[in-house]
N, C-alpha and C positions, 0 to 999 in steps of 0.2 A: 504494500499499499504506499502510495507516495506521501511524503511529509510536506510536500509543497502546498502552501495555503492558497485558497482561491482568492484572487485579487478582487477587491471590493471597489466599485466605481467611486471616485471622489465625490461626485455630486450626490450619490446615495449616502455616503458616509456623513456628509454635511447635513443632509435632510433628516436622517434618522434621529439625531439628538433633539432636533426641534420637535419632532413628533413625540418623542419620549417625555420631554419637558412639559409639553402641553398636556399629555395624559396624566402625568404625576401631579400637576397643578390642580387638575380637576379632582383627582382622587383625594388629595389632602384637604382641599378647600370645600369639597362637596360631600354628598352622602352616597348611598348605594346606587341611586338612579344615575347620578352624575358619573359614578365609577363605571357603570354599565355602558353609558354613552361614550365614555372615554375609551373603554376597551374596544367598542365597536368602531369608533373613529380611527383609533390606532391601527386596528386590523385592516380597515379599508385603506388607510394611507399607505401602509406597508405593502398591501396588495397592489395598489396603483403604481408604487415605485418599482415593485418587482416586474410588473407588466412593461413599464418603460425600459427597464434594464434589458429585457429580452427582445425589444424591438430592434429591427434593422435601422442603423443610423440613417441610411438613405431614405427609409420610410418616414422617419421623424422629420428629416429636412424637407421632404415633399409636402408634409402636412404644414410645416412652418411657411413654406413657399405659398401654399394655397391661402393661408391666413393673411399673409402679407399682400397677396394679389387682391383679395377681397377688400382689404383696408384701402389699398390704392384706388380700387374701383369706386368705393364709397366716397373717397375724397374727390375723385374726378367727377362723379355725378353731382356732388355738392357744388363744385366749381361751375359745371355746366348750368346748373339751376341758377346760380348767382349771376352768371353772365347773361343768360337768356331772359332773366327777369329784370335786368337792369340794376341788380343789387351790388354790382362791383364795377369799378372802372377798368374796362378791358385793357386800356393802354398801360396799366401798371404791370401787366403780365408780359409785355414785350421787353425782353431782357437781352437777347442775343439773336438778332434777326436781320433780315433784309427784305424790304418790299420792292418788288420789281413790277413795272407796269406802264400804262399809258397816262394820259392827262387825268383820268379818273383817280388813279393811284397817287398822283401828285398831291391830291387833297389831304392825304395823311400827314404830310409835313407842312403843306401850305396853310392849313388851319391850326397848326401848332400842336398836333397830337403826337407826332413822332419826330425823331431826329432826322433832319434833311440828309445827313451824311449816310444814313442807312436806307435811304429810298432812292433806288436807281430807277427813276421814272421820268417820263417827259411826254409832251404832247406829240402825237403821231407815232408813238412806239408800237411795235408789234412783237411777237415772240422772237423774231429774228434779232431783235436788240438784246435778247438774253445772250446770244452768241457774241454779239458785238461788244458786250460788257462783261464777258466771262472772266477776264483777267481781274477786273475790279471786284467781281463777286468772289473769286477765289482768294484774293488778298483779304477780303473782309472775313471770309471763313465763318459764316454765321451758323448757329445751331439750326435755324429754320429759315427757309426762304419762301416767301409768299409771292406767287405769280398771279398778277391781276391784269390780264390782257383780254383782248377780244373785240373791243369797239372798233378799232381801226382794221384789225385782222379780217373782220367780216365784210368790210366795205372796200378795202384798198385794192382788191383784185389780184393779190399774189397767189391765191388758192382758188381753184374753180369749184371746189366742193368741200363740205365739212370733213369728208374722209381724208382728202389730201392734207387739210389743215391739221387735223389731230395726229395724222401720221408723222408729220414734221415736228409737231409739238412733243410727241413722245420721244422722238429721236433727240431733240434738244435736251429734254429732261434726263435722258440716259447720259448725255454728255456731262450735264451738271453733276449727276451722281458719280460719274467716273472721276471727275475732278475733285468732288467734295463728297466722298463716301460716307462721312459722318453727319452730313447735313440732311435735315428732313425737308422735303419739298411738298408744299401745299399749293394746290391749284384752285383758284377761285372760279366759280361759274361765271359765265359772261352775263353780266347784268343787262337787262333789256333797255332799249331806248323807248321813249314816249313821244307822243305828239308835242310839238311840231317837228321833231327830229327827222321824221320820215320825208319831210319836204327836201331835206338835204341828201338823204340816201334811202332809197327803197330797200336796199340790201339789208338794212337793219331789221327788217321784218323777219329775216332768217336767223336772228340771234338765238331764239329758243331752240331751234333745231341744231345749230352748231354747238350750243351749250350742252345739249343732251348727248350729242355724239362725243363731246369732250369728257363728260362724266363717265360714259360707257368705257371709253379708252382708258381712263384713269383706273377704273375698277379692274379692268382686264390686266393692266400692267402694275397693279399694286401701288398706285400713287394716291396720296391723300387728296380728296376732292371736297371743297367747301361749297355745297349747294346753297347759295344765298338768294336764289331767285324769288323766294317768298317775300323778301324784303320789299320788292317792287309793289306788290299788292298791299302789304301791311303799312308801308310808309309812302304812298304815292305823292304826298305833298312835300316830300323832301328831295324831289328832283328840281334841278334848276329850271328856269323858264325855257331853256333851249331843249329840254327833254333828253339831254345827253349826260350832263354832269350832275353832281349831287351837292346839296347844301351841307354846311358844316355839321349839322345835327345828325346827318345820315351816317357819318363815319364810325361812331361808336357801335352802331348796330352791325355794320360791315365787319369791323374789327372782331366783335364777339363771334360772328359766324366763322371767321377764319380761325379763331382760337379754339372753338368747339371742335372743328375738324382736326386740329392738332392734338387735342386731348383724347380724341378717338383712336389715336395711333396705338396699335397693338391690341 
């Protein structure tokens, strides 16, 4: 018979005295009923520790991971609720980012919400300006880049169809991910135009179809997509008189929509 003693886990050695002290306290300070309760609690506690001792460490870690994921999901859901209800300033959550887009995206810095140096956006820009500004984006190396294009893309005539457009868009996003593998890419839906904008371009009537094709392509390619189209119906009075651009008050809602898409990652 071996004289080698069975090794006792350190955590179990530390826990046992606590259980013993608790039980003895009840015995000396209480009566028979308390003693019986203490015996029962002590037995249950030791039984629980023995069960833990026998568990596979990988199984214990898996349970801890599930608990952590549920906690994170609950925190995420709380943030989403606060953002969508207007209970939080969305711009306080923009920490390490880049906004890229056209004249609509310019409003993020023009109205004083975000830092101009983190907004690579200008009037007339299309997704091809992502490539043109790739070096600047790589130098910035943001944790998240929000792509807010589509107004000019749908009307400028570079692409004959939505399919051609989203095909090139996905290729550009692959280039971004290749240059910035740790950066999260979020694509905004193409927000619609309103009257009298169509007097300038009938092609803007096609925005909903192009936006839907873009959403489908993003889902197919695993790219985060922020479907913000409902904002058009919910806040129709926040469009500028030109039916193209947005008033200052619109941007917190757009920003919240972009953030919610980011929070849905994973």
